[in-house]
KOLSEFI-333323 format. One record per residue (C-alpha): residue in one letter; x negated, y, z negated. Coordinates in pm, whole numbers, plus 32768, in hexadecimal, padded with zeros to 4 digits. Layout:
# residues N
   r     px     py     pz
   a      X      Y      Z
...
This chain:
# residues 866
   r     px     py     pz
   m   83C9   76B2   9024
   v   83A6   781E   9085
   t   8250   78BE   9083
   p   8207   79F0   8FAA
   m   8293   7B24   9051
   e   8262   7C97   901D
   e   838B   7D5C   8F9F
   d   837A   7E4C   90C2
   l   83B7   7D3B   91C6
   p   850F   7D54   926A
   e   8608   7C5B   91E5
   a   8645   7BD8   9342
   a   84DC   7B71   935E
   a   84ED   7A89   9235
   p   856F   7952   92E7
   e   847A   7982   9405
   s   834A   79A8   9326
   a   8383   7869   9263
   d   8393   7701   92C5
   v   83B8   75CE   91EB
   s   82DF   74B4   926C
   g   82D2   734E   920A
   g   8446   733A   91C7
   g   8427   7408   9088
   d   8363   72FA   8FD5
   g   8278   73EC   8F2A
   q   817B   7420   9049
   n   80E0   7571   9094
   p   81B3   7657   9171
   a   811B   766A   92CC
   p   8132   77AA   939C
   i   81BA   778B   94FE
   l   8096   77AB   95EB
   d   80C5   77DB   9763
   a   7F55   77A2   97BF
   p   7EF2   7645   9840
   p   7E2E   7561   975B
   s   7CB3   757C   9761
   d   7B88   74A7   9700
   s   7B6B   755A   95B7
   d   7CB6   74CF   9539
   s   7C11   73AA   948B
   d   7B1B   7490   93DB
   s   7C39   756D   9369
   s   7CF1   743B   92EC
   d   7BC3   73D4   921D
   s   7BA4   752F   9186
   d   7D1A   7530   913B
   d   7CF4   73E7   9083
   g   7BE1   7482   8FB1
   g   7CBF   75AF   8F6A
   d   7DDF   74CC   8F0B
   g   7D02   7418   8E11
   a   7C9A   7561   8D70
   d   7E03   75D7   8D60
   e   7E70   7490   8CC2
   l   7D5F   74AB   8BBB
   r   7DC6   7611   8B75
   i   7F32   75AA   8B4B
   q   7EDA   7494   8A59
   t   7E05   7582   898A
   l   7F20   767F   8976
   e   801A   7571   8915
   r   7F40   7503   87F2
   g   7F10   766C   8786
   l   8085   76B2   8787
   q   80CC   757D   86BB
   e   7FE7   7606   85AD
   q   8046   7776   85D5
   p   81A7   7793   8662
   l   81AF   790C   861A
   d   8085   795C   86FB
   y   8124   7A47   87F9
   e   8001   7A55   88ED
   s   7FE2   78DA   88FB
   h   8152   78C1   895A
   v   811F   79BA   8A75
   h   7FEA   7909   8AFE
   y   8093   77B6   8AE2
   i   81BD   782C   8BB0
   q   80D8   78C6   8CB6
   c   8011   7782   8CDB
   l   814A   76AD   8CF6
   r   81E1   779A   8DF5
   k   80A4   7789   8EC5
   s   8097   760E   8EB8
   g   8209   75E7   8F0A
   k   8268   750E   8DDB
   t   83D5   7577   8DD9
   e   8458   74B3   8CAF
   k   8334   750E   8BD1
   l   8352   7677   8C44
   r   84C0   7687   8BE8
   t   8479   75EF   8A93
   a   8355   76DC   8A58
   r   842D   780B   8AA2
   e   853E   7796   89B7
   e   843E   7752   88A7
   m   83A6   78AA   88C6
   n   84FA   7954   88C6
   k   854B   789E   8784
   y   843E   796C   86D7
   f   8419   7AA5   87AE
   p   84E1   7B76   88A6
   l   846C   7B4C   8A0B
   t   8404   7C7C   8ACF
   p   84EB   7CF5   8BE8
   k   83EF   7C7E   8CEA
   m   83EB   7B23   8C4F
   w   8566   7B16   8C61
   q   8558   7B7B   8DD0
   e   845F   7A67   8E1A
   w   852A   7966   8D5B
   t   8673   79B6   8E09
   k   85D5   79BE   8F63
   d   8526   7873   8F23
   e   866D   77D1   8EBA
   i   8728   7863   8FE7
   s   8622   77D7   90D4
   l   8648   7680   9035
   s   87C4   767C   9033
   t   886D   75A0   9137
   g   89DC   75FD   910E
   h   8AE7   76B0   9046
   e   8ABF   75C2   8F21
   s   8990   7688   8EA2
   f   8A3F   77DA   8EB8
   g   8AAE   77D7   8D4D
   d   8950   7792   8CC8
   i   88B1   78A4   8D97
   e   89C4   799A   8D39
   m   897E   794D   8BCB
   l   880D   7993   8C04
   y   8862   7AE9   8C8F
   e   8943   7B2C   8B65
   r   882D   7AD9   8A74
   g   8737   7BB2   8B32
   v   8809   7CF1   8B44
   q   8859   7CDA   89D1
   e   86ED   7CE3   8966
   y   8677   7E1A   8A1D
   l   8704   7F31   8AF4
   f   8676   7EEA   8C4E
   v   873C   7F78   8D72
   r   869C   7E96   8E77
   l   8700   7D61   8DB2
   w   8864   7DE5   8DA6
   r   885E   7E17   8F20
   d   87E3   7CB2   8F4F
   y   88F8   7C37   8E6A
   l   8A08   7CFA   8F24
   d   898B   7C87   9079
   y   8979   7B1C   9009
   v   8ADB   7B14   8F7F
   e   8B67   7BCC   90AD
   e   8AC3   7AD3   9199
   h   8AE6   7986   90E1
   d   8C24   79A1   9011
   q   8D39   790D   90E9
   s   8E51   79D2   9043
   v   8D93   7B18   9081
   s   8D31   7AC7   91E6
   q   8E9C   7A69   9239
   c   8F16   7BB2   919E
   s   9016   7B00   90C7
   p   90BA   7BD6   8FB8
   s   8FF2   7B24   8EAA
   g   8EB3   7B4F   8F74
   l   8EF3   7CC4   8FA6
   t   8F34   7CF3   8E33
   k   8DFB   7C31   8DD3
   m   8D20   7CF8   8EC1
   r   8DA9   7E48   8E54
   n   8D79   7DF0   8CE7
   l   8C12   7D8D   8D30
   f   8BD4   7ED9   8DE4
   e   8C69   7F9B   8CC1
   r   8B81   7EE4   8BD2
   a   8A59   7F3B   8CAF
   i   8AC2   80AB   8CBB
   t   8AE9   80B1   8B40
   a   8992   8018   8B10
   g   88CA   80DE   8C12
   g   89AA   81DA   8CBF
   l   8916   82F6   8BF3
   h   87B1   8295   8C53
   v   8742   83DD   8CF2
   t   865F   8346   8DFB
   d   86E5   81E3   8E35
   g   8855   8203   8DD9
   i   88AE   827D   8F35
   k   886B   811C   8FBB
   l   8983   808C   8EE8
   w   8A7A   819C   8F52
   e   8A27   8164   90C0
   a   8A57   7FEB   90A1
   y   8BA8   801F   8FF6
   r   8C22   810F   9106
   e   8BAA   802F   921D
   y   8C67   7F09   918A
   e   8DAA   7FD1   916C
   m   8D83   8059   92CF
   a   8D56   7EF5   934E
   i   8E9D   7E97   92A3
   l   8F47   7FBF   934C
   t   8EE5   7F3E   94A2
   i   8F91   7DEF   9473
   i   90E0   7E7D   93FF
   d   91D6   7E6B   9523
   g   933D   7EDE   9539
   d   937C   7F34   93CF
   d   936A   80AF   93C7
   e   93AF   80C2   9254
   e   9293   7FD6   9201
   k   91B2   808F   92F1
   a   9203   81DD   924B
   k   91AF   8148   90F8
   q   9062   80D0   917B
   v   9013   8227   9211
   q   9061   82CA   90C6
   r   8F86   81CB   9014
   i   8E5F   822B   90F3
   r   8EA6   839F   90C4
   v   8E9F   8376   8F4B
   l   8D50   82C5   8F65
   f   8CC4   83EE   9023
   h   8D50   84E1   8F24
   r   8CBE   841A   8E03
   q   8B67   840C   8EA1
   l   8B63   8580   8EF5
   s   8B98   85D2   8D85
   v   8A65   850B   8D16
   p   8907   85AB   8D21
   l   884B   84CA   8E13
   v   8742   84F5   8F1E
   d   87A7   8556   9082
   m   88F9   85E7   901D
   e   8907   86C2   9159
   s   8907   858B   9236
   v   8A21   84F1   916D
   l   8AEE   8631   9193
   a   8AB2   8635   930A
   e   8B13   84C4   9324
   y   8C51   850B   9260
   k   8CB8   8624   9349
   s   8C73   854A   9478
   w   8D43   8431   93E9
   e   8E63   8521   939D
   a   8E57   8598   9505
   e   8E78   842E   9576
   q   8FB3   8416   94A3
   g   9046   8545   9558
   n   8FE7   8653   945E
   a   8F2D   8748   953D
   n   8E1C   8822   94A2
   d   8CFC   88FB   9510
   p   8BB2   883C   94E7
   s   8AF0   8983   94DE
   l   8BA4   89F1   93A3
   n   8B3C   8923   9276
   f   8C88   8917   91C1
   d   8D81   893E   92DC
   g   8E98   8840   92AB
   v   8E16   87D6   9154
   p   8F0A   87F8   902F
   s   8EB1   8910   8F40
   n   8E94   882A   8E13
   i   8D9B   8752   8ECF
   v   8CD6   8886   8F36
   s   8CC0   88F3   8DCB
   a   8C52   8797   8D5C
   y   8B52   8785   8E75
   k   8AB6   88D5   8E18
   k   8A9E   886F   8CAD
   a   89FE   8722   8D0B
   t   8906   87D7   8DEE
   e   889E   88BA   8CD0
   m   8872   878E   8BEB
   y   879B   86E1   8CEE
   n   86C0   8813   8D25
   v   867C   8825   8BAD
   r   8620   86B4   8B9F
   k   8556   86B5   8CDF
   q   8416   871F   8C2F
   y   842A   85EF   8B49
   e   8479   8503   8C66
   d   835B   858C   8D39
   q   826B   855B   8C18
   l   82D9   83EF   8BEB
   i   82B1   83AD   8D60
   e   8157   8447   8D5C
   l   80ED   836F   8C35
   s   816A   8237   8CEB
   n   80A8   8290   8E24
   v   7F5E   82C5   8D70
   d   7F84   818C   8C9B
   a   7F7D   8254   8B57
   s   7F4D   81B7   8A02
   e   8071   8141   8934
   g   8029   8250   8832
   d   8053   8363   8936
   k   8196   82C9   89B5
   l   8218   82A9   8854
   q   81D8   8417   8805
   e   8284   8485   8944
   f   83B3   83AA   88FE
   l   83C9   842D   879A
   k   83CD   8596   8819
   y   84DE   853D   8911
   i   85A9   8487   8807
   k   858C   85A9   8715
   f   8612   868F   8822
   e   8737   85A8   8871
   e   878F   8589   86FF
   t   87B2   8704   86EC
   s   88A7   86F9   880F
   g   8990   8623   873C
   d   89F6   851C   883E
   p   89CD   83C3   879A
   a   89F9   8309   88E4
   r   88D9   83C3   8988
   v   87FD   8393   8856
   q   8848   8220   8854
   v   87F2   81F8   89C5
   l   86AC   82B3   8991
   y   8650   81D4   886C
   e   869D   80A4   8944
   r   85BA   8128   8A54
   a   84A6   8163   8955
   v   84B3   800B   88B3
   s   84BB   7F6C   8A0B
   e   8371   801B   8A59
   l   82DD   7FEA   88FA
   p   8387   7EB5   8867
   v   829E   7E88   873B
   s   829B   7FF0   86C4
   s   8319   7FDC   855E
   e   833B   8157   8554
   l   8432   814F   8674
   w   8500   8034   85E0
   m   8507   80DA   848B
   g   857F   821E   8527
   y   8681   816E   8601
   t   871B   80A1   84E9
   s   871D   81C7   83F8
   y   87CD   829B   84FD
   l   88D9   8193   8531
   d   890D   8173   83B9
   r   893B   82EB   839C
   t   8A12   8335   84CC
   l   8AA0   8217   8599
   k   8AF5   8113   848E
   v   8B93   8024   858C
   p   8B67   7EC8   84F2
   a   8B28   7E0A   8636
   v   8A29   7F08   86B3
   v   897A   7F28   8563
   k   8956   7DB0   853A
   s   88D5   7D86   869D
   v   87CC   7E94   8678
   y   8756   7E15   8524
   h   8744   7CB2   85AB
   r   8665   7D21   86C9
   a   8596   7E04   85EA
   t   8540   7CEF   84F5
   r   84EE   7BFE   860F
   n   83FA   7CF8   86A7
   c   835D   7D75   8563
   t   8375   7C4C   847A
   w   825C   7CCE   839B
   v   830F   7E13   8337
   s   83BD   7DC9   81EC
   e   846C   7F19   81EB
   l   852E   7EB4   8321
   w   85A5   7D76   8272
   v   860B   7E3B   813F
   h   86D5   7F2F   8213
   y   876A   7E0B   82D2
   l   87EE   7D6F   8190
   l   8877   7EBC   8118
   s   891F   7EFC   8266
   l   89C5   7DA7   8264
   e   8A49   7DF0   8108
   r   8AD4   7F40   817D
   i   8B9B   7E9E   8294
   h   8C17   7D92   819F
   a   8B69   7C6C   8240
   s   8BA6   7B14   81AB
   e   8ACB   7A7C   809C
   e   8A5D   796F   8193
   e   89DF   7A73   828A
   l   892D   7B38   8179
   r   8888   79FE   80F2
   h   8819   7997   8250
   v   876E   7AE6   8291
   f   86CF   7ADF   8135
   e   863D   7984   8175
   q   85BB   79F4   82C9
   a   850A   7B19   8224
   l   8458   7A36   812C
   q   83C8   7969   824A
   c   8314   7A99   82DA
   s   81AF   7B00   828F
   f   819D   7C4E   81DA
   p   8058   7D07   818D
   n   8075   7CF8   8012
   i   8138   7C4D   7EFD
   k   81F5   7D88   7E9A
   e   82B8   7D79   7FDE
   y   8339   7C1E   7F88
   l   839C   7CA9   7E32
   d   845F   7DBC   7EE1
   i   851A   7CB7   7FAF
   y   8575   7BF1   7E76
   l   85E4   7D27   7DB8
   t   86BC   7D94   7EDE
   r   8761   7C3F   7EDC
   v   87A2   7C52   7D66
   d   882A   7DB3   7D86
   s   8920   7D3D   7E8B
   l   8994   7C16   7DB7
   r   89BE   7CF5   7C87
   r   8A93   7DF1   7D46
   r   8B70   7CDD   7DCF
   m   8BAD   7C2C   7C86
   s   8D05   7CCC   7C81
   d   8D54   7C0F   7DC3
   g   8D4A   7AC8   7D04
   l   8BE0   7A62   7D32
   d   8B49   797A   7C2E
   f   8A3B   7A09   7B4B
   q   897B   78C9   7B8A
   l   891F   795A   7CE0
   i   8869   7A78   7C35
   r   87BE   798E   7B42
   q   874E   78AF   7C61
   a   86C5   79DA   7D21
   f   85F6   7A45   7BF3
   n   8579   78E3   7BBC
   d   850D   78C8   7D26
   a   8467   7A1E   7D1A
   t   83A4   79C7   7BDF
   e   8330   787B   7C6B
   f   82D3   7911   7DBC
   l   822F   7A55   7D48
   s   8191   7A0E   7BF4
   p   8048   7977   7C6E
   q   7FF3   7AAF   7D38
   m   80B5   7BCD   7C9D
   g   801E   7CD0   7BB4
   t   808C   7D08   7A4F
   e   8146   7E49   7A9E
   d   821A   7DA5   7BAC
   l   8262   7C74   7AD4
   l   82CF   7D61   79C2
   i   83C8   7E09   7AAD
   l   8454   7CB7   7B14
   h   8475   7C2D   79B2
   a   850A   7D6F   7927
   y   8617   7D72   7A35
   w   8663   7C02   7A03
   a   867D   7C1B   788A
   r   875F   7D4B   78A3
   l   884D   7C98   7992
   e   8850   7B64   78B4
   c   88C3   7C3F   7791
   n   89B8   7D1F   784A
   l   8A4A   7C3E   7958
   g   89F6   7ADF   78EA
   k   8A41   7B29   7778
   d   892C   7A38   771B
   l   883C   7AD1   7620
   a   8787   7988   75EC
   a   8736   797A   775F
   a   86B7   7AE2   7756
   r   85D3   7A8E   7631
   g   8559   795C   76EA
   i   84F6   7A3A   780F
   w   8422   7B18   772F
   e   8389   79F2   7678
   n   831B   7960   77C4
   a   828D   7AB1   7824
   l   81C8   7ABD   76DE
   k   812E   796B   7728
   k   80A0   79F6   786C
   s   8061   7B60   7808
   g   8056   7B69   768E
   s   7F36   7C5E   768F
   v   7FFD   7D66   774C
   l   8094   7E68   7665
   e   81B5   7EC1   774B
   v   823E   7D5D   773F
   w   825F   7D71   75C4
   q   82F1   7ECF   75D9
   h   8401   7E64   76CE
   y   8452   7D31   75FF
   i   846E   7E01   74C0
   s   853A   7F0B   7574
   m   8635   7E05   75E5
   e   8661   7D85   7482
   i   8693   7EE7   73FD
   e   878E   7F3F   750E
   t   885B   7E09   74C0
   g   8854   7E5A   734B
   h   8771   7D3D   72DC
   v   868E   7DFC   71ED
   r   8611   7CC8   7139
   e   859C   7C27   727D
   a   84F1   7D6B   72E6
   r   843A   7D78   7196
   s   83CD   7C13   71C7
   l   8337   7C70   7318
   y   8276   7D91   727D
   k   81E6   7CA2   7179
   r   8178   7BBB   7292
   c   80CA   7CC0   7365
   y   8041   7DD5   7282
   s   7EF9   7D19   724D
   k   7EC4   7CC7   73BE
   k   7DBE   7D70   7492
   f   7E4C   7E42   75AD
   a   7DA3   7F0E   76BA
   g   7D4C   807A   767A
   s   7E00   810E   754F
   g   7F0D   8000   755C
   s   7EAA   7F63   7410
   e   7ED3   80B1   735A
   d   8013   8100   741A
   i   80C4   7FC1   73AD
   c   8063   8001   7241
   h   80F0   8161   7248
   a   8225   80E3   7300
   w   8269   7FEB   71E6
   i   8257   8103   70E5
   r   834C   81D6   71AF
   f   8432   80AD   71D7
   e   8440   806E   7060
   r   8477   81E0   7022
   e   85AA   81DC   7104
   h   8636   8082   70C5
   g   859A   7FE5   6F8E
   t   85BD   7FFC   6E15
   l   84B3   808F   6D31
   d   842A   7F33   6CEE
   d   8414   7EF4   6E64
   y   835D   803C   6E92
   d   8269   7FF4   6D77
   l   8221   7E9C   6E00
   a   81DC   7F2C   6F5A
   v   80F0   8032   6ECB
   k   803E   7F2A   6DFC
   k   7FFC   7E59   6F31
   v   7FB8   7F70   7025
   n   7EC1   8048   6F64
   p   7DAC   7F43   6F45
   r   7DDB   7EF3   70B3
   l   7DB5   8062   7115
   k   7C79   8083   7042
   e   7BEC   7F4F   70E8
   l   7C36   7FDE   723F
   m   7B94   812C   71E7
   m   7A58   8084   716D
   f   7A49   7FAB   72A0
   k   7A6D   80D9   7385
   a   795B   8194   72CB
   q   7870   806F   72F3
   q   78C4   8050   7465
   e   7884   81C2   74A1
   i   772E   81AD   73FA
   k   76D8   8082   74D6
   v   7746   8132   7612
   d   7697   827E   75C1
   p   758D   8257   74AF
   y   7549   83CE   74AC
   v   76A1   8429   741F
   v   76D9   8466   72AC
   p   783B   83EB   725C
   k   792D   84CF   71A5
   e   7951   849B   7030
   t   7AA0   8408   6FD2
   a   7B61   83FB   6E90
   n   7AE8   8299   6E5E
   a   7978   82D5   6EA9
   n   7917   8271   6D48
   d   79B1   811A   6D79
   s   78E1   80D3   6EAE
   s   77A4   8164   6E1A
   q   77BF   808A   6CE4
   k   77A8   7F56   6DB9
   r   763B   7F9F   6DF9
   k   753A   7FD4   6CE1
   p   746D   8114   6CE9
   s   731B   80D9   6D83
   k   71E2   81A5   6DAB
   m   7179   8244   6EED
   p   70D7   8156   6FE6
   t   6F6D   811A   6F8A
   k   6F0D   8012   7080
   q   6D9F   803F   70DD
   q   6D51   80A8   7240
   p   6C3F   8011   7311
   p   6AF8   80D0   72EE
   a   6AF7   8140   7457
   k   6C4B   81E1   7438
   k   6BE6   828A   72F2
   r   6AC5   8335   739F
   k   6B9E   8395   74C4
   d   6CDE   840E   7421
   n   6CA3   8467   72B3
   p   6C2D   85BC   7234
   p   6AD5   85DD   718F
   k   6AA8   84F3   706C
   s   6A62   860A   6F73
   v   6BBB   86A3   6FA6
   v   6C9E   857A   6FD7
   s   6C0D   8493   6ED0
   s   6C55   8587   6DBA
   d   6DBA   85AE   6E31
   d   6DEC   843D   6E47
   q   6D62   8406   6CEF
   g   6E36   851C   6C5E
   s   6F6D   849B   6D04
   k   6F35   833F   6C79
   e   6F05   83C1   6B18
   q   702B   84AD   6B28
   s   7116   83AF   6BC3
   g   70B1   82B4   6ABF
   s   70F5   83A2   69A2
   s   723F   8407   6A3F
   v   72B7   82A1   6A55
   k   7240   8251   68F3
   a   72F5   8385   686F
   g   7433   82EE   68F5
   e   74B4   841D   69AC
   v   7601   839C   6A24
   s   763B   84AA   6B1F
   g   74E2   847A   6BB2
   e   7513   8305   6BCD
   k   765E   8333   6C7E
   t   75CE   842F   6D6C
   v   749D   8363   6DC6
   a   7570   822A   6DED
   s   7674   82DF   6EBE
   m   756E   837C   6F9A
   e   74BF   8230   6FC9
   m   7603   8185   7028
   m   766A   8293   711C
   t   7517   82AB   71C0
   d   74B8   8140   71A0
   g   7491   8103   7312
   s   7414   825F   735E
   q   7303   8273   7257
   t   7283   811C   72AB
   e   726A   817A   7419
   n   71D3   82D4   73F1
   t   70FB   82CD   72BA
   a   708A   8170   7308
   s   7071   819B   747F
   k   6F0E   8120   745F
   e   6F89   7FD3   73D6
   s   7088   7F6C   74DE
   k   7138   7FF2   7610
   p   72A2   806E   75F4
   n   73BC   7F87   7659
   f   7435   8010   77A9
   y   752B   7F73   789C
   s   747F   7ED0   79BF
   d   7595   7F37   7AB2
   k   7538   7E20   7BA3
   c   76A0   7DEF   7C16
   t   7737   7F3A   7BB0
   v   77F3   8050   7C61
   y   7803   81B8   7BF2
   m   795E   8259   7C0C
   s   79A0   83CD   7C09
   n   7AC5   84BB   7C3A
   i   7B9F   83D5   7B66
   d   7CE5   8467   7AE5
   l   7CB0   84D2   797C
   t   7DE4   840D   790F
   a   7D5A   82C6   799A
   n   7CEB   81BB   78A7
   e   7C2D   8076   78CC
   e   7D69   7FB6   7923
   h   7DAF   80A2   7A47
   i   7C4E   806B   7ACA
   r   7C71   7EF1   7AA0
   r   7DB5   7EFA   7B6A
   f   7D0B   7FD1   7C72
   f   7C16   7EB3   7CAF
   s   7D12   7D9C   7C73
   n   7D2D   7D45   7DE3
   i   7BB9   7CF0   7DF8
   g   7B81   7C67   7C98
   g   7A31   7C1D   7BFA
   v   7A3A   7D38   7AF9
   t   7973   7CD9   79C3
   a   795C   7E24   7909
   i   79D8   7F8B   791F
   r   7929   80B4   787D
   l   7A04   81EA   788A
   l   7931   8318   782B
   k   79D1   8402   772E
   d   7980   8556   769F
   r   78B9   851A   7560
   f   797E   8622   749F
   t   7AE1   861E   752A
   k   7AD3   84A7   7575
   k   7B8E   84EE   76B8
   s   7B36   8457   7804
   r   7A31   850A   78D5
   g   7AB5   8474   7A19
   l   7985   8392   7A3E
   a   7959   821C   7A10
   y   786F   80F6   7A49
   v   790B   7FAC   7AB4
   d   7844   7E67   7AA3
   f   788C   7D47   7B93
   s   7837   7BD8   7B86
   d   7779   7BCB   7CCF
   n   7710   7C94   7DFF
   e   7835   7C1A   7ED1
   h   792E   7CBB   7DE6
   l   784D   7DEB   7DC9
   e   784D   7E23   7F42
   a   79C8   7DFC   7F4A
   a   79E5   7F00   7E36
   i   790D   7FFB   7EF3
   r   79F7   7FDB   801D
   k   7B0B   806C   7F45
   n   7A57   81BC   7F4C
   k   7B43   82E4   7F84
   q   7C78   8215   7F31
   k   7D76   82A7   7E40
   l   7D91   825B   7CCE
   l   7EB6   8305   7C21
   g   7EDA   83EE   7D4A
   k   7D6D   845C   7D5D
   k   7C64   83E5   7E53
   v   7B4A   834F   7D89
   s   79E2   832C   7DF3
   v   794D   81CF   7DD1
   a   77DA   819B   7E05
   r   76D1   80A1   7D9E
   s   762F   80FF   7C56
   d   74B8   813E   7C76
   p   7416   80B6   7B36
   s   72B8   811A   7B9F
   k   731C   8287   7B98
   g   7393   8285   7A31
   k   726E   81AA   79C4
   k   7171   8298   7A57
   s   7218   83BD   79A7
   h   7215   830A   7859
   d   70AF   8290   787E
   a   7040   83EB   78D4
   g   70E0   8474   7796
   s   7030   8375   76B8
   s   6EDD   8358   7766
   s   6D9F   83E4   76D9
   k   6D84   84CD   7802
   d   6ECA   857B   77A4
   q   6E73   8574   7634
   d   6D70   867B   7688
   k   6E8B   8752   770C
   l   6F63   8728   75D5
   h   6E9F   87FD   74DC
   a   6FEB   8895   747B
   s   707B   874C   73F9
   g   7027   8600   7355
   d   6EEA   85D7   728B
   h   6E46   8705   7328
   g   6F75   87D6   72D1
   e   6F4A   8776   7167
   k   6DDC   87D0   717B
   a   6E34   8925   7206
   v   6F24   896B   70E9
   v   6E2F   88FF   6FDE
   a   6D02   89A8   7076
   s   6DB1   8AF0   70B1
   r   6DAA   8B3E   6F41
   s   6CA6   8AF1   6E37
   d   6CFA   8A34   6CFE
   n   6CE6   8B77   6C36
   e   6DF1   8C14   6D15
   i   6EEC   8AFC   6CDB
   p   6FCB   8B44   6BAC
   k   6FD4   8A3C   6A9F
   d   714A   8A04   6AC7
   e   712D   89D6   6C41
   p   70CF   8875   6C9A
   r   6FDA   880E   6DA2
   i   705F   876D   6EE2
   i   7001   8600   6EFB
   g   7061   84CA   6FC1
   k   70A5   8486   712E
   n   7224   84A3   7149
   t   7218   854F   729B
   f   72F7   844B   7336
   a   7390   8536   743B
   a   7268   8610   748E
   p   7267   86BF   75E1
   r   71E2   85E9   76FA
   s   7134   8711   77A1
   d   70E3   887C   7767
   a   720A   88DD   7842
   d   72FA   8819   7764
   m   730B   8918   764B
   q   7485   891F   762C
   g   7473   889B   74C9
   v   7443   88EE   735A
   w   736F   8869   723B
   i   7429   881A   70FA
   s   7371   8801   6FAE
   m   742D   8758   6E92
   l   73B5   87A3   6D31
   p   742F   86D8   6C05
   s   747F   87BD   6AE2
   s   73A0   8705   69EB
   s   7284   869D   6ACA
   a   7170   873B   6B8F
   i   71A0   864C   6CB5
   c   7216   86F1   6DF5
   l   72B8   861B   6F03
   l   7286   86AD   705D
   y   7371   8655   7181
   f   7399   86D3   72E4
   l   74EA   86EF   7395
   n   74FD   871B   750C
   f   763C   87B4   75A2
   l   76C8   875F   76F6
   e   778D   88A1   770C
   t   76F4   89FC   76E6
   s   782C   8A82   7638
   r   780E   8982   7520
   y   7699   89C9   74F8
   i   76D6   8B40   74D9
   g   77ED   8B01   73E2
   a   7704   8A2C   730D
   i   7606   8B48   72FC
   f   76E5   8C76   72CF
   n   77F3   8BDB   71F8
   y   76F1   8B69   70F9
   d   76EB   8C43   6FC1
   p   75BD   8C00   6EDD
   s   7663   8CAF   6DB9
   s   77AC   8BF5   6DD7
   s   7803   8AEE   6CD7
   a   788D   8A1F   6DF5
   s   772A   89E0   6E70
   t   7716   889A   6DB2
   f   773D   8731   6E17
   c   776A   861E   6D0F
   d   76C6   86FB   6C04
   l   75AF   8753   6CF7
   r   7555   88B7   6D49
   i   7544   88DF   6EC3
   k   746E   89CB   6F8D
   i   748B   89E8   7107
   y   736F   8A5C   71E7
   q   7372   8A91   735B
   a   72A0   8991   740F
   g   71BF   8A9F   749D
   w   717A   8B27   733D
   v   70FA   89D9   72C5
   g   7015   89C6   73F0
């Protein structure tokens, strides 16, 4: 067994530097030592035994690891190194074959393998096996030194070549031509292959005796080799030209060595000058690559330099040179997916030679198994060159065995397979192949795939079942299965209904609308499906069908509107919902009630209430007047009070009765705050954004209280801290094309702000609002100054009073029933200055439009009340 050798060692030194001891029975290789034995030999032997034990333990550990993880590249490499060091030849050979089954071997590993096998060979019977090893090695990477080893081995050990038989000469020349095709354009190393080819032909010339015609042919063959090399941009072209002139002189063609082109044909001179110019242009790139190799640069730096060089070669328009440069690059950087993607794409665009394309894709997918895009392009390329169904299926199955980063990449592989089968249906393929592919995809992907991807898969499958398979029942079965798994997803119902409409089955589409209009969908989906049913009946149904749809849909829409109003009040208790056409219906569900009269604790009375002499009279008057108003049966007043109580139920309880209980705020213990959200995003988009980490329990998308449009902000609750931390790590990731900010919500911040607004300390600052605001209004004028028809302001309906003196962007609204002296006072706070200004300056006290449910309305700026 040969010992590990450096690549730079001369080939001739290989046999001398290796020795197989112990008859090749798996013992360690022993170096040849000329020094006499010493007393320390026994100690060395003991230490060697200890080293052997450690190596054996290491080998056993690696064997177990590879049995469990056969795709562990590094373990394969270490296993081979340990076996090579210990001299276990049979295990080493098996280990190399096993690794090459999964991965390409590096050029250096092929060199080591071939040299090891040559050192172990005992006769010509092993020549075929070693020749096959060289063949396998040169097909995986472009490596000029491996080609030289291959050429030297065949020339030395092949009997037909060494005897210069006609078959041997033909074989050797064909092998040289293959080497020139593979690496002859290599700017720095290609010259070695040309020199070896010329030397071989010159050696043949020396053994030709007597036959002048054959000798002339051989001379011309060598001359052509010189001419070919002089037309290729390679290093050291001046030396090759000088050697050519010297050789011509030996053949009797005298020339002046001091003149560069004396005796050289004009066409060769022209080709040489052009090649020299090409080399000078490329020299800067070659020098940069050599410099990076010498300083042991990073793979990223080498990649960038190769990409610059490749881009330059592509502009020159010579596919052969581009291909050689790509081969050089992937030999240096075999696991660079960017290089392989560029190489294969270039071949698909320009070369389109089936054998070359298949070879490159095969190597690309073996080096970068995790890049699904390479597998997709591989399948498409095989289809372009009209590969057989067996070959396509084999590559597809190989792709599915790889490990891709996410489930969508497996979906892409399956869809590419189905696309190919669909396009080749005209070639006589059975539709059952497509059906089987979809079945396999659904079974394989469903447990991990998102709703959107499953929808794409099912929609494509159902469409092919209708159009190609002509089986509508099967298409319906696909959608029914999808509904069982994703029945709460609006898009599934929409696609199902769309298929029925496209195939002309109106009755079945109507039946689907009846099944889904009452379901709860995300966002505005519930309203959308109701409106879609109405449109459908308008376009396809009779008048009875339309009436039936309206009869079913309208109550559902009202229910949804009421539910949304309730949800908005819960989310933001300081918002007064807009009045709708059906406000009377909702207000009738609650009986009119008097203003809250729950007694406060004595301490709070002394702290918060105005002086007893002022407030007690107001309270008493309000009770008497409200009582008389209710007894009088003023319908409009009852409706107004009831409506106001319903709309401000949560708000009044929290603000006017803040002394009774604390408001219901979110604890935000496991909550993130999101900002910079796209304004078109809804809760479902946010849920999908966090779908890869899970744990979402609630989503609160903040909306403008007037336009009801998203404000680009949201709170997302999670089940535990683990999911919360994972969510925070998604900060600055994109949602609908925008980078969103994700940060932990700080509940203590909001709590402090709210407590400060409702504490007794800040009550002293709020003389412009609340109870003190009422006192200011009443005390500013005496009872004699108040007209009889102008009621006194009573009650505590300041449910949205400013939280500080700085928060004066609001208005007071007084509502006066036409037949009562009770005045209801409310405060509205505006988020936007423009809306606040509009509320002040668009108000016209003399306008008849300044009424609300038979109430006269007056608007005061917040500062005026204070």
